[in-house]
Biopython code that builds the backbone (N, CA, C, O; Angstrom):
import numpy as np
from Bio.PDB.StructureBuilder import StructureBuilder

atoms = [
    (1, "MET", "N", (-10.134, 0.741, 18.217)),
    (1, "MET", "CA", (-8.819, 1.095, 17.729)),
    (1, "MET", "C", (-8.924, 1.597, 16.289)),
    (1, "MET", "O", (-9.720, 1.091, 15.498)),
    (2, "ILE", "N", (-8.133, 2.567, 15.974)),
    (2, "ILE", "CA", (-8.092, 3.111, 14.616)),
    (2, "ILE", "C", (-7.065, 2.324, 13.801)),
    (2, "ILE", "O", (-5.927, 2.140, 14.233)),
    (3, "HIS", "N", (-7.474, 1.865, 12.629)),
    (3, "HIS", "CA", (-6.588, 1.152, 11.715)),
    (3, "HIS", "C", (-6.428, 1.990, 10.451)),
    (3, "HIS", "O", (-7.405, 2.524, 9.925)),
    (4, "LYS", "N", (-5.213, 2.100, 9.976)),
    (4, "LYS", "CA", (-4.929, 2.804, 8.723)),
    (4, "LYS", "C", (-5.259, 1.868, 7.563)),
    (4, "LYS", "O", (-5.035, 0.661, 7.645)),
    (5, "MET", "N", (-5.786, 2.431, 6.497)),
    (5, "MET", "CA", (-6.191, 1.633, 5.339)),
    (5, "MET", "C", (-5.346, 2.017, 4.125)),
    (5, "MET", "O", (-5.239, 3.190, 3.769)),
    (6, "TYR", "N", (-4.750, 1.001, 3.500)),
    (6, "TYR", "CA", (-3.891, 1.191, 2.337)),
    (6, "TYR", "C", (-4.284, 0.222, 1.243)),
    (6, "TYR", "O", (-4.973, -0.766, 1.495)),
    (7, "CYS", "N", (-3.845, 0.505, 0.024)),
    (7, "CYS", "CA", (-3.977, -0.446, -1.069)),
    (7, "CYS", "C", (-2.863, -0.178, -2.074)),
    (7, "CYS", "O", (-2.177, 0.843, -2.017)),
    (8, "VAL", "N", (-2.704, -1.114, -2.984)),
    (8, "VAL", "CA", (-1.678, -1.025, -4.012)),
    (8, "VAL", "C", (-2.365, -0.893, -5.361)),
    (8, "VAL", "O", (-3.318, -1.613, -5.658)),
    (9, "TYR", "N", (-1.876, 0.027, -6.168)),
    (9, "TYR", "CA", (-2.390, 0.228, -7.522)),
    (9, "TYR", "C", (-1.445, -0.441, -8.515)),
    (9, "TYR", "O", (-0.230, -0.250, -8.449)),
    (10, "ASP", "N", (-2.001, -1.220, -9.428)),
    (10, "ASP", "CA", (-1.250, -1.898, -10.486)),
    (10, "ASP", "C", (-1.498, -1.135, -11.783)),
    (10, "ASP", "O", (-2.595, -1.196, -12.337)),
    (11, "SER", "N", (-0.496, -0.423, -12.268)),
    (11, "SER", "CA", (-0.684, 0.428, -13.453)),
    (11, "SER", "C", (-0.893, -0.365, -14.738)),
    (11, "SER", "O", (-1.505, 0.149, -15.674)),
    (12, "LYS", "N", (-0.406, -1.591, -14.809)),
    (12, "LYS", "CA", (-0.614, -2.407, -16.008)),
    (12, "LYS", "C", (-2.051, -2.903, -16.081)),
    (12, "LYS", "O", (-2.652, -2.935, -17.155)),
    (13, "VAL", "N", (-2.592, -3.286, -14.945)),
    (13, "VAL", "CA", (-3.974, -3.762, -14.867)),
    (13, "VAL", "C", (-4.947, -2.587, -14.811)),
    (13, "VAL", "O", (-6.128, -2.728, -15.129)),
    (14, "GLU", "N", (-4.435, -1.423, -14.400)),
    (14, "GLU", "CA", (-5.231, -0.209, -14.209)),
    (14, "GLU", "C", (-6.328, -0.426, -13.172)),
    (14, "GLU", "O", (-7.491, -0.083, -13.383)),
    (15, "ALA", "N", (-5.916, -1.011, -12.035)),
    (15, "ALA", "CA", (-6.869, -1.287, -10.965)),
    (15, "ALA", "C", (-6.159, -1.300, -9.616)),
    (15, "ALA", "O", (-4.965, -1.581, -9.517)),
    (16, "TYR", "N", (-6.932, -0.988, -8.590)),
    (16, "TYR", "CA", (-6.447, -1.057, -7.221)),
    (16, "TYR", "C", (-6.678, -2.465, -6.688)),
    (16, "TYR", "O", (-7.707, -3.080, -6.969)),
    (17, "MET", "N", (-5.729, -2.970, -5.925)),
    (17, "MET", "CA", (-5.884, -4.267, -5.264)),
    (17, "MET", "C", (-6.758, -4.082, -4.029)),
    (17, "MET", "O", (-7.110, -2.957, -3.672)),
    (18, "MET", "N", (-7.100, -5.179, -3.386)),
    (18, "MET", "CA", (-7.927, -5.120, -2.184)),
    (18, "MET", "C", (-7.202, -4.327, -1.099)),
    (18, "MET", "O", (-5.992, -4.473, -0.926)),
    (19, "PRO", "N", (-7.934, -3.491, -0.373)),
    (19, "PRO", "CA", (-7.315, -2.721, 0.707)),
    (19, "PRO", "C", (-6.828, -3.632, 1.831)),
    (19, "PRO", "O", (-7.313, -4.751, 1.997)),
    (20, "PHE", "N", (-5.865, -3.132, 2.594)),
    (20, "PHE", "CA", (-5.408, -3.839, 3.787)),
    (20, "PHE", "C", (-5.278, -2.826, 4.922)),
    (20, "PHE", "O", (-5.156, -1.624, 4.689)),
    (21, "TYR", "N", (-5.304, -3.331, 6.143)),
    (21, "TYR", "CA", (-5.353, -2.493, 7.328)),
    (21, "TYR", "C", (-4.132, -2.745, 8.207)),
    (21, "TYR", "O", (-3.735, -3.890, 8.420)),
    (22, "VAL", "N", (-3.543, -1.667, 8.712)),
    (22, "VAL", "CA", (-2.351, -1.741, 9.557)),
    (22, "VAL", "C", (-2.472, -0.699, 10.671)),
    (22, "VAL", "O", (-3.378, 0.134, 10.666)),
    (23, "GLN", "N", (-1.541, -0.765, 11.623)),
    (23, "GLN", "CA", (-1.567, 0.176, 12.741)),
    (23, "GLN", "C", (-0.933, 1.513, 12.399)),
    (23, "GLN", "O", (-1.267, 2.530, 13.008)),
    (24, "SER", "N", (-0.012, 1.525, 11.421)),
    (24, "SER", "CA", (0.696, 2.767, 11.136)),
    (24, "SER", "C", (1.161, 2.819, 9.682)),
    (24, "SER", "O", (1.199, 1.801, 8.990)),
    (25, "LYS", "N", (1.508, 4.008, 9.239)),
    (25, "LYS", "CA", (2.063, 4.199, 7.901)),
    (25, "LYS", "C", (3.365, 3.430, 7.749)),
    (25, "LYS", "O", (3.615, 2.823, 6.708)),
    (26, "GLY", "N", (4.189, 3.455, 8.780)),
    (26, "GLY", "CA", (5.460, 2.738, 8.742)),
    (26, "GLY", "C", (5.287, 1.250, 8.506)),
    (26, "GLY", "O", (6.065, 0.632, 7.779)),
    (27, "GLN", "N", (4.270, 0.683, 9.119)),
    (27, "GLN", "CA", (4.002, -0.743, 8.933)),
    (27, "GLN", "C", (3.592, -1.019, 7.487)),
    (27, "GLN", "O", (4.019, -2.017, 6.906)),
    (28, "ALA", "N", (2.779, -0.157, 6.906)),
    (28, "ALA", "CA", (2.363, -0.323, 5.508)),
    (28, "ALA", "C", (3.564, -0.227, 4.572)),
    (28, "ALA", "O", (3.693, -1.013, 3.634)),
    (29, "ILE", "N", (4.439, 0.736, 4.832)),
    (29, "ILE", "CA", (5.636, 0.899, 4.003)),
    (29, "ILE", "C", (6.536, -0.324, 4.130)),
    (29, "ILE", "O", (7.072, -0.797, 3.128)),
    (30, "ARG", "N", (6.713, -0.844, 5.340)),
    (30, "ARG", "CA", (7.547, -2.035, 5.533)),
    (30, "ARG", "C", (6.999, -3.223, 4.738)),
    (30, "ARG", "O", (7.756, -3.933, 4.077)),
    (31, "MET", "N", (5.695, -3.433, 4.803)),
    (31, "MET", "CA", (5.079, -4.543, 4.075)),
    (31, "MET", "C", (5.270, -4.375, 2.565)),
    (31, "MET", "O", (5.594, -5.333, 1.862)),
    (32, "PHE", "N", (5.067, -3.164, 2.083)),
    (32, "PHE", "CA", (5.202, -2.882, 0.656)),
    (32, "PHE", "C", (6.660, -3.038, 0.214)),
    (32, "PHE", "O", (6.928, -3.575, -0.861)),
    (33, "ALA", "N", (7.590, -2.574, 1.030)),
    (33, "ALA", "CA", (9.016, -2.697, 0.722)),
    (33, "ALA", "C", (9.433, -4.167, 0.661)),
    (33, "ALA", "O", (10.246, -4.546, -0.182)),
    (34, "GLU", "N", (8.886, -4.984, 1.541)),
    (34, "GLU", "CA", (9.183, -6.416, 1.501)),
    (34, "GLU", "C", (8.727, -7.028, 0.189)),
    (34, "GLU", "O", (9.440, -7.843, -0.396)),
    (35, "LEU", "N", (7.549, -6.645, -0.280)),
    (35, "LEU", "CA", (7.071, -7.129, -1.584)),
    (35, "LEU", "C", (7.972, -6.644, -2.712)),
    (35, "LEU", "O", (8.308, -7.403, -3.621)),
    (36, "ALA", "N", (8.358, -5.379, -2.645)),
    (36, "ALA", "CA", (9.194, -4.793, -3.696)),
    (36, "ALA", "C", (10.542, -5.495, -3.804)),
    (36, "ALA", "O", (11.126, -5.552, -4.886)),
    (37, "ASN", "N", (11.035, -6.024, -2.707)),
    (37, "ASN", "CA", (12.335, -6.680, -2.689)),
    (37, "ASN", "C", (12.258, -8.195, -2.853)),
    (37, "ASN", "O", (13.281, -8.878, -2.808)),
    (38, "ASP", "N", (11.054, -8.720, -3.043)),
    (38, "ASP", "CA", (10.854, -10.158, -3.229)),
    (38, "ASP", "C", (10.585, -10.443, -4.708)),
    (38, "ASP", "O", (9.491, -10.176, -5.206)),
    (39, "LYS", "N", (11.564, -10.975, -5.390)),
    (39, "LYS", "CA", (11.451, -11.242, -6.834)),
    (39, "LYS", "C", (10.457, -12.360, -7.157)),
    (39, "LYS", "O", (10.194, -12.625, -8.330)),
    (40, "ASP", "N", (9.902, -13.015, -6.140)),
    (40, "ASP", "CA", (8.887, -14.050, -6.362)),
    (40, "ASP", "C", (7.476, -13.463, -6.404)),
    (40, "ASP", "O", (6.503, -14.196, -6.581)),
    (41, "THR", "N", (7.363, -12.138, -6.242)),
    (41, "THR", "CA", (6.057, -11.471, -6.321)),
    (41, "THR", "C", (6.010, -10.596, -7.571)),
    (41, "THR", "O", (7.051, -10.207, -8.100)),
    (42, "ASN", "N", (4.824, -10.295, -8.033)),
    (42, "ASN", "CA", (4.692, -9.385, -9.181)),
    (42, "ASN", "C", (5.222, -7.999, -8.845)),
    (42, "ASN", "O", (5.800, -7.333, -9.704)),
    (43, "VAL", "N", (5.034, -7.559, -7.613)),
    (43, "VAL", "CA", (5.552, -6.254, -7.195)),
    (43, "VAL", "C", (7.073, -6.245, -7.309)),
    (43, "VAL", "O", (7.658, -5.266, -7.772)),
    (44, "GLY", "N", (7.707, -7.325, -6.892)),
    (44, "GLY", "CA", (9.155, -7.432, -6.973)),
    (44, "GLY", "C", (9.672, -7.584, -8.391)),
    (44, "GLY", "O", (10.763, -7.112, -8.709)),
    (45, "LYS", "N", (8.898, -8.239, -9.246)),
    (45, "LYS", "CA", (9.306, -8.432, -10.642)),
    (45, "LYS", "C", (9.153, -7.157, -11.464)),
    (45, "LYS", "O", (9.954, -6.883, -12.358)),
    (46, "TYR", "N", (8.115, -6.379, -11.153)),
    (46, "TYR", "CA", (7.791, -5.182, -11.936)),
    (46, "TYR", "C", (7.569, -3.982, -11.013)),
    (46, "TYR", "O", (6.473, -3.421, -10.998)),
    (47, "PRO", "N", (8.572, -3.583, -10.255)),
    (47, "PRO", "CA", (8.381, -2.566, -9.214)),
    (47, "PRO", "C", (7.972, -1.180, -9.717)),
    (47, "PRO", "O", (7.441, -0.385, -8.942)),
    (48, "ALA", "N", (8.203, -0.879, -10.969)),
    (48, "ALA", "CA", (7.808, 0.431, -11.495)),
    (48, "ALA", "C", (6.303, 0.508, -11.763)),
    (48, "ALA", "O", (5.774, 1.588, -12.027)),
    (49, "GLU", "N", (5.618, -0.631, -11.698)),
    (49, "GLU", "CA", (4.194, -0.683, -12.039)),
    (49, "GLU", "C", (3.255, -0.674, -10.836)),
    (49, "GLU", "O", (2.036, -0.700, -11.007)),
    (50, "PHE", "N", (3.806, -0.636, -9.621)),
    (50, "PHE", "CA", (2.976, -0.733, -8.419)),
    (50, "PHE", "C", (3.210, 0.452, -7.486)),
    (50, "PHE", "O", (4.349, 0.808, -7.184)),
    (51, "THR", "N", (2.106, 1.056, -7.035)),
    (51, "THR", "CA", (2.162, 2.218, -6.152)),
    (51, "THR", "C", (1.325, 1.958, -4.911)),
    (51, "THR", "O", (0.203, 1.461, -5.006)),
    (52, "LEU", "N", (1.869, 2.295, -3.750)),
    (52, "LEU", "CA", (1.154, 2.184, -2.490)),
    (52, "LEU", "C", (0.351, 3.460, -2.251)),
    (52, "LEU", "O", (0.871, 4.565, -2.408)),
    (53, "PHE", "N", (-0.922, 3.305, -1.869)),
    (53, "PHE", "CA", (-1.799, 4.435, -1.594)),
    (53, "PHE", "C", (-2.391, 4.353, -0.199)),
    (53, "PHE", "O", (-2.762, 3.278, 0.273)),
    (54, "ASP", "N", (-2.472, 5.507, 0.455)),
    (54, "ASP", "CA", (-3.147, 5.682, 1.740)),
    (54, "ASP", "C", (-4.592, 6.063, 1.426)),
    (54, "ASP", "O", (-4.850, 7.074, 0.771)),
    (55, "LEU", "N", (-5.537, 5.238, 1.902)),
    (55, "LEU", "CA", (-6.955, 5.494, 1.618)),
    (55, "LEU", "C", (-7.684, 6.202, 2.747)),
    (55, "LEU", "O", (-8.690, 6.874, 2.517)),
    (56, "GLY", "N", (-7.172, 6.051, 3.987)),
    (56, "GLY", "CA", (-7.849, 6.647, 5.135)),
    (56, "GLY", "C", (-7.735, 5.725, 6.331)),
    (56, "GLY", "O", (-6.682, 5.133, 6.569)),
    (57, "GLU", "N", (-8.835, 5.602, 7.095)),
    (57, "GLU", "CA", (-8.795, 4.761, 8.287)),
    (57, "GLU", "C", (-10.179, 4.244, 8.642)),
    (57, "GLU", "O", (-11.197, 4.727, 8.146)),
    (58, "ILE", "N", (-10.185, 3.243, 9.520)),
    (58, "ILE", "CA", (-11.425, 2.689, 10.034)),
    (58, "ILE", "C", (-11.288, 2.541, 11.552)),
    (58, "ILE", "O", (-10.230, 2.178, 12.068)),
    (59, "ASP", "N", (-12.372, 2.828, 12.237)),
    (59, "ASP", "CA", (-12.438, 2.660, 13.687)),
    (59, "ASP", "C", (-13.128, 1.319, 13.953)),
    (59, "ASP", "O", (-14.304, 1.157, 13.629)),
    (60, "ASP", "N", (-12.411, 0.366, 14.536)),
    (60, "ASP", "CA", (-13.009, -0.958, 14.730)),
    (60, "ASP", "C", (-14.024, -1.011, 15.877)),
    (60, "ASP", "O", (-14.666, -2.041, 16.083)),
    (61, "SER", "N", (-14.175, 0.083, 16.619)),
    (61, "SER", "CA", (-15.176, 0.094, 17.690)),
    (61, "SER", "C", (-16.572, 0.428, 17.175)),
    (61, "SER", "O", (-17.570, 0.130, 17.831)),
    (62, "ASN", "N", (-16.637, 1.056, 15.982)),
    (62, "ASN", "CA", (-17.945, 1.418, 15.445)),
    (62, "ASN", "C", (-18.073, 1.190, 13.938)),
    (62, "ASN", "O", (-19.103, 1.514, 13.346)),
    (63, "ALA", "N", (-17.029, 0.633, 13.315)),
    (63, "ALA", "CA", (-17.001, 0.307, 11.884)),
    (63, "ALA", "C", (-17.182, 1.522, 10.980)),
    (63, "ALA", "O", (-17.673, 1.398, 9.859)),
    (64, "LYS", "N", (-16.785, 2.695, 11.468)),
    (64, "LYS", "CA", (-16.901, 3.897, 10.649)),
    (64, "LYS", "C", (-15.587, 4.161, 9.917)),
    (64, "LYS", "O", (-14.502, 4.135, 10.500)),
    (65, "PHE", "N", (-15.730, 4.414, 8.622)),
    (65, "PHE", "CA", (-14.590, 4.742, 7.786)),
    (65, "PHE", "C", (-14.416, 6.250, 7.721)),
    (65, "PHE", "O", (-15.392, 7.000, 7.736)),
    (66, "LYS", "N", (-13.175, 6.683, 7.650)),
    (66, "LYS", "CA", (-12.837, 8.086, 7.434)),
    (66, "LYS", "C", (-11.855, 8.086, 6.263)),
    (66, "LYS", "O", (-10.649, 7.917, 6.439)),
    (67, "LEU", "N", (-12.407, 8.282, 5.063)),
    (67, "LEU", "CA", (-11.605, 8.181, 3.847)),
    (67, "LEU", "C", (-11.107, 9.542, 3.380)),
    (67, "LEU", "O", (-11.774, 10.560, 3.567)),
    (68, "HIS", "N", (-9.925, 9.544, 2.771)),
    (68, "HIS", "CA", (-9.423, 10.761, 2.135)),
    (68, "HIS", "C", (-10.298, 11.037, 0.908)),
    (68, "HIS", "O", (-10.831, 10.100, 0.315)),
    (69, "SER", "N", (-10.449, 12.273, 0.530)),
    (69, "SER", "CA", (-11.257, 12.595, -0.652)),
    (69, "SER", "C", (-10.642, 11.999, -1.915)),
    (69, "SER", "O", (-11.355, 11.671, -2.863)),
    (70, "THR", "N", (-9.328, 11.861, -1.922)),
    (70, "THR", "CA", (-8.584, 11.234, -3.018)),
    (70, "THR", "C", (-7.485, 10.381, -2.387)),
    (70, "THR", "O", (-6.837, 10.826, -1.439)),
    (71, "PRO", "N", (-7.260, 9.159, -2.894)),
    (71, "PRO", "CA", (-6.164, 8.355, -2.343)),
    (71, "PRO", "C", (-4.835, 9.114, -2.412)),
    (71, "PRO", "O", (-4.569, 9.829, -3.378)),
    (72, "ILE", "N", (-4.008, 8.950, -1.380)),
    (72, "ILE", "CA", (-2.724, 9.653, -1.286)),
    (72, "ILE", "C", (-1.598, 8.676, -1.612)),
    (72, "ILE", "O", (-1.427, 7.665, -0.930)),
    (73, "ALA", "N", (-0.831, 8.985, -2.660)),
    (73, "ALA", "CA", (0.289, 8.121, -3.042)),
    (73, "ALA", "C", (1.387, 8.196, -1.984)),
    (73, "ALA", "O", (1.790, 9.283, -1.569)),
    (74, "VAL", "N", (1.862, 7.037, -1.558)),
    (74, "VAL", "CA", (2.946, 6.954, -0.583)),
    (74, "VAL", "C", (4.269, 6.722, -1.309)),
    (74, "VAL", "O", (5.307, 7.240, -0.897)),
    (75, "GLY", "N", (4.229, 5.943, -2.389)),
    (75, "GLY", "CA", (5.443, 5.702, -3.160)),
    (75, "GLY", "C", (5.293, 4.548, -4.128)),
    (75, "GLY", "O", (4.424, 3.691, -3.972)),
    (76, "VAL", "N", (6.147, 4.543, -5.120)),
    (76, "VAL", "CA", (6.201, 3.478, -6.119)),
    (76, "VAL", "C", (7.171, 2.421, -5.595)),
    (76, "VAL", "O", (8.175, 2.754, -4.967)),
    (77, "ALA", "N", (6.873, 1.162, -5.852)),
    (77, "ALA", "CA", (7.670, 0.064, -5.310)),
    (77, "ALA", "C", (9.154, 0.205, -5.625)),
    (77, "ALA", "O", (9.991, -0.140, -4.792)),
    (78, "ILE", "N", (9.489, 0.693, -6.785)),
    (78, "ILE", "CA", (10.895, 0.814, -7.187)),
    (78, "ILE", "C", (11.677, 1.739, -6.235)),
    (78, "ILE", "O", (12.897, 1.619, -6.115)),
    (79, "GLU", "N", (10.979, 2.647, -5.571)),
    (79, "GLU", "CA", (11.622, 3.563, -4.611)),
    (79, "GLU", "C", (12.033, 2.850, -3.317)),
    (79, "GLU", "O", (12.828, 3.381, -2.541)),
    (80, "PHE", "N", (11.495, 1.652, -3.085)),
    (80, "PHE", "CA", (11.746, 0.933, -1.844)),
    (80, "PHE", "C", (12.694, -0.251, -2.021)),
    (80, "PHE", "O", (12.893, -1.024, -1.084)),
    (81, "ILE", "N", (13.274, -0.401, -3.193)),
    (81, "ILE", "CA", (14.187, -1.507, -3.440)),
    (81, "ILE", "C", (15.529, -1.208, -2.764)),
    (81, "ILE", "O", (16.097, -0.126, -2.915)),
    (82, "LYS", "N", (16.013, -2.196, -2.019)),
    (82, "LYS", "CA", (17.304, -2.056, -1.327)),
    (82, "LYS", "C", (18.429, -2.193, -2.337)),
    (82, "LYS", "O", (18.384, -3.059, -3.211)),
    (83, "SER", "N", (19.427, -1.350, -2.221)),
    (83, "SER", "CA", (20.584, -1.476, -3.094)),
    (83, "SER", "C", (21.480, -2.587, -2.554)),
    (83, "SER", "O", (21.638, -2.743, -1.343)),
    (84, "GLU", "N", (22.048, -3.336, -3.450)),
    (84, "GLU", "CA", (22.895, -4.474, -3.063)),
    (84, "GLU", "C", (24.256, -4.004, -2.622)),
    (84, "GLU", "O", (25.104, -4.820, -2.260)),
]
sb = StructureBuilder()
sb.init_structure("model")
sb.init_model(0)
sb.init_chain("A")
sb.init_seg("    ")
for serial, (resi, resn, name, xyz) in enumerate(atoms, 1):
    if name == "N":
        sb.init_residue(resn, " ", resi, " ")
    sb.init_atom(name, np.array(xyz, "f"), 0.0, 1.0, " ", f" {name:<3s}", serial, name[0])
structure = sb.get_structure()
């Protein structure tokens, strides 16, 4: 099965967090949006400082990665905050 690979960039730390794997882009966005709307997380406290990136994919049948030449920005956490 092909898994999409994403990670979050923290602009204050100037580093990417550990990558995570999901079935689809929509699933990655949902997870990131949940963090952005949770004030108990750093992403939720400082949503302008965190960006979700698409890194590529991995095939779990042969452990081969297919990475983008450059990470692709999906969006900044502040863009996913629900309006009250």
